N, C-alpha and C positions, 0 to 999 in steps of 0.2 A: 123723831128718829132721824139719825144721820142718813143722807142720801149716798148710797153706794156708787162708786165709780162704775160706769158702763165698760164692758169689754169692747175694745176698739178693733174693728175688722176692716181689712182692705181687700177689695175684689180685683182679681186680675184674670180677665177672660177676653178672648178676641171678639166674641159675639155680644152685642148690646142686649139682645133678648135673654141671653143666659145671665148676664149681670143683673138684669131687671128681675128675673125669676129668683135669683139668690137674695137680692135685696128684699123682695116681697116676703120670702120665707123667713128671713132674719128679723123682719119687722114684727113678726108674731111674738118675739121674746123681748121684753122691755129692758133686759140686761145687756143686750147687744146694741152697738152703734156702728153702722157702716160709715167709716170716716172718709172713704175715697174709692175711686174706681180707675183702673187703667186697662187699656185694650191691647197692650203689647208689653214685652219684657224689656230688657236692656235698661237704658238710662231712665226712661219714664217710670219703670217699676222701682228702681233703686232710689230715685228722687222721692217717690211717694212714701216708701218705707222710711227713708231718712227724715222727711218733713212731718209725716203724720204719726210716726211711732206706733204702729198698730200692734196689738197683742197677738193677732192672728192674720196671716195672709191666706186667703182662699184662692188658689191658682189653678188655671187650666193646665193639665199635664201636657197638652199638645202645643204649648207655646214654642215658637222656634226663633232662631237667630237672636239671642242664644236659646238653647233648649231649656225647658223648665228645670231639669236637674242641675244644669249649670247655674241657673238663677238661684236655685235653692242653696247650692254650695256657697255662692257669693254672699247671699243674704245672711247665712249662718256665720260666715267669717266676719262680716261687718257688724251684725246685730244678733249675737247668738241667743238672746232671750226671746226673739220673735219666733213664734210657732207658725208652722206652715202645713197646710193640708192641700193635697192635689185632687182635683176632679179628673177622673180618667175613665175611658171606656174599658170594657172587660178585656179587649185585645191587648191592653197595656199590662196585664198581670205579670208577664215575665220580667218587667222592669221594676216591680215593686221592691224587691230586695235591694237593688241598686239605689233606689230612692231612699229607702230607710237608712242605708249606710251613709248617704249624703246629708241626712238630717231631717228628712220628711217626717212629720209627726202624725200624718194620717193620709189614707187613701180612701176616697169616697167615690163610689160608682156614679157615673153621670146621670143615671135615671133614678137616683135615690129619692125617696119621698121626703117631704118637708120635715116630717117627724124624725126620720133617720138623720137628716142633715143637722137638726138641732141637737140630737143625741150625740152625734160625732163631735160637734163643736164644743159642747159642754165637757165631754171626756177629754178632748185635746187641751182645752184651756185649764183643766184641772191637773195637767201634767201627764195624762195618759197617752197611749197610742191607740188610734182607731183605724181599723180596717173593715171595710164593707165585707159581708160574708163571702162574696164572690172572690175577693182577693185573699182573705184569710184561709178559705178552704183550699185554694190552689197551692198556697205555701205549705200547708200541712200535708196535703196529698203527695207533694213532692219531697217530703221530709226536709223542708227548709226551716230551720229553727231560727226565728228572728228575735224571740224574747224568751226569757226564762219563765217557767211556770211560777205562779204565785206561791209563796212559802206558807201562806195562811191556809187553814183548812175550812171547808164549807161549814156554815153554821148549822144549828140543829133545826132550823125552820124547814119543814117538809115542802117539797115542790108540789104545786097543785097539778091536777090532771091536765089542765090546759098548758101549763108551763112545761110539762114533760113532752107534750105534743110539739110545742114550739122548739124545744131543745133538740129533738130528733131532726126536725126539718132544718134547723140552723146548722147541724152537723153535716147535712147534705148540701150545704152551700146555697140554700134557697133564699131569695130576697124576701123582704117584708111583704111586698105585693103578692108574691107567689104563695107565701105562707098564709096570708090573709085569704086568698082564693081557695086554698086547699081546706082551710078550717072554717071558712065562711065567717070571718071576722075582718074588721078594718085594719089597714096598715098601721094606723095609729095605735090600735090595741096591741098589735104584734110588737111594736116598739116598746110599749109599756111592759109586756111580758119579758122581752129581752133585757130591759133594764132591771127588772125584778130578779131575773136569773143571775145576772152579773153581781147583784148585791148579795143574794143568798149564797151563791157559790164562791163569793169573794174573789172574783177574777177581775183584773183591771181593765180589760178591753175585749173587743170581739174576737181577736185572734186567740186569746186565752180561753174564751168561752167555747169556740169551735174545737180547740185542742182538747179541752175537758170532755166535751160531748163525744168526740171520736175515741179518746182513750178509755172512756167508761162505757163503751158499748152502745151509744145512742145513734151511731151513724146509720143512715137509711140503708136498708137492704136493697139489692139490685132487682128484686122482683117487681112486677107490674101490679098496680093497685088503683082503685078508684080514688078520687079526691077525699072521700069520707072515711077511707080505711087508714087508720093510723096504727102502726105497729110498735109495740113496746120493745125495749132492748131484749135481745135473746129470744124474742117470739118469732115463730116461723111465719112465712108469708101465707096468706089465705089462698086456698085453692079455688 
């Protein structure tokens, strides 16, 4: 069998320990190859992108002098086929729309699990847009339309009981770790359910999945509940 080319990934983060963590997570998938690391933006990053020709740049959104968004714009102008994902803290959510307009292909929250990281990278490298739930729900709650809804209709495969639970919590902007704690399952299992939901509902990325969930009545109600209590759409809160 022919050996498939690995997807080439460049890491750009100020912290060596962050780059090490990313490399360790990426090493779990044999289809990825970390081809280089840089600790700053500017000339060092541009030279690495030019010389290494990565398929994807994983970049710290907090890079300065110049800013990460300025770097994104420059990279896209010079090498438009290079895809870029930013790691960002939740406090950066107000800058997400600006980043998408500059050409960012994904926003991943900094405390994302390894399984979410791999899911995001696969989605981005396939040509999709990835937004961690924290960023996607913020955009939707503020009526910021960043992508058109998918034209395809959900297939006829019914959602499982567990998938419905995960979908409601996704609509509420819960992280995989939070969903796992609420449903007493691992973060990795949550990621598998999210991937299954995106496939069954035929939505291209997390932003579209959150939008679908909210528009179809799966958003979490504002009442208080214990972790074991999962409410179905249109169901009233327990008393």
